[in-house]
N, C-alpha and C positions, 0 to 999 in steps of 0.2 A: 252711202252710195253703193250700189250693187257691184260686186266683183264679177267680171266676165272671164270665163276660162274657155278656151277653144283649142281642141286638139286638131292638128292639121293632117288630113289624110294624105295630101301632097305637101311635104314640108316646104316652108318658105326659105329662100336663100337671103343671106345677109353677110355682113363683114363685122367682126368684133376685134377689139384690142385687149388682149389678155396679158396682164402683168406677169413677169417671170416669178415674182415673189407672190405665191398663192396662199390659199387658206387664211385670208384676212377676215376679220369680223365686220368691217364697215366698207361701204363704197368709197369713202374718202381715202382710205389706205390704198385701194387699187388705183384711184385717180392719181395720187401722188407718185406711185411707182411708174405709171404709164407716162407721166409728164417728165420723168427723169430720162425717158427713152428706153426704159427696161421693160419691153413688152414684145409679144408676138402678134402680128396681124393675121387672123385666121378667118377662113371661109366657114360659114355656118349653115347648118340646116336647122331651122326653127321648127321643132316638133310640136310645141304648145305655146300659146300666147296667153298671158294673164294681164288683164286690164283692171286697175284698182284706182281708188281715190288717192289723193296726195298723202294723207295721213298713213294709210296702209302701205303705200309705196315707200315712204321714208322709214317706216317700221321694218320693212323687209330689208332695206339697204343697211340698217344698223344692226341686224341680227343675222348676218349671213352664215354664221357657224352653228346656228340653231337648227335642229331638225324641224322641217316644215313639210306637211303633206302635199302642198301644192306643187312642189318640185317633181313628185312622182318618180323620183330616182332617175330622171332622164339625163342622159349624158353619154360620153364616150366619143369615139371617132370611127369613121368608115371612109373608104376610098371613094372619090368622086367617080361615078359610073362613066362619065365622060372621058376619064383617063385611059379607058381601054383603047380608044382610038390612038392615043399618043404612043403607047407601047403595049401592044396585046400580050406579049410574052411575060413582061413583068406584072402586068395586071393579073394574068392567069395564075402566076406564082403566088401572088398575094391572096387571091380568092381561094386557092386550094391548099394553103399551108395552114396547119392548125395553130401553131405558136408563132408570135411575132419574132421571137429570138431565133427561129429556124430559117427565117428569110435570108437571102443573100444580101450583101452590102448594097448592091445596086437596087434591089427591091425595096429595101428599108428607105433609101433616099427617095426613091420614086413615090413611095407611100406618103412620106412626110411632106413632100412637095404637092401632093394632090389629095390630102386628107381633108375631110369635112368634119367639123365639131358639132355634135348634136346638142341642142340647147333648149332651154325654156326662155322665152322672151317676156320681159316684164315691162309694162308700159303704164305711165301715169295718165289717167283718163282726162285730167283737167289741163289740156294743152294750152287752152286760152290764157290761163294765169301763170302757168309754169314752163311753157315752151315745148317744142318738139324734141328737145334733147333729153327729156326725162324717160330714158329707156335703157335697159341693160340686159345682159344675157347670162344665164346660169348653166353650167356644165357640172352636174353632180358626180359624174363618173360612177354612178350606181349607188352613191351614198344618199342619206336623207337630208343633207345640208348642201349649201352652195359652195362646193369645194373649189371651183374655178369660176371667176366672174369676168365677164368681158364688157367693155364700154362700147356703146353703139357708135356708129360713124358720126351721128349728130352730136353726141356728147363729146367725142374726141375733137371734132371741129370747134365746138364752142370753147373747150378748155384751151386748145391752141390759139384761138382768137383772143381769149382773155390774156394769155401770156404774151402774145404779140403786142397787145395794147400796153401791157406793163412794161415790156422791154423798150418800146418806143417812148413811153413816158419818161423812162430812166436814162434814155440815150444821152441827154445833155449832162448827166452826172457821171458818165463813164470816164475813167481815167485811161491814159495811154497804157498803163500796166495791165489793166483789165481787157483791153481791146482785143488782144490775140485770141482770148477764149470767147469773148463776148460777141464779136462781130460775125463769125460764121453762123452762129445760131440765129442772130437777128436777121441776117441775109436770107437764111432758109425760111424763116417765118414770113418775111416780106414776100418771097416768091410764092409761098403757099396761099397767101391772102391778097395777092395783087388785084384780085377781082372784087374784094370786099372793102367796105368803108372803114378803113383802119384809122384811128385817131392819131394825128401827128402833133 
């Protein structure tokens, strides 16, 4: 199956879930970290989209620390142009300062709150058999490998849905000793998925 690569003249907007523990070799390691709650939710600019067959898709997911030409060393961060309306003075400071460490504390906080992550989007073309959640984002930070990897909103929702089902399945086996830690998480998942068909 042919690989489709498209560079976007106007970058696409998306949201990604990036684990705090980065530079992992496989997507499964990232998913485990995100499901622990150890992640940042980041606004993304998709600079390039790659659509591949499932075998190639899985291959990329299992070799994230390998140098791969398709990443094109795309990555890094930039401030959202829309942030200028929020605080023109801090926006100007960020745009005119040469080094990040020279920014004021207020400007650094403003930048972090309004930063966009530049990424390559990877999509499995065979959605019919493998679902819409087979998508992830790569921020190389200028390296040849997938230095930082983000889960798509669709994948994050699917993983949370699976955990919700597992927690609900296990509810009858929960003891009073475990409930203090267990209940808040279960309640949160129920609220997240109150519009979905969760198995009870």
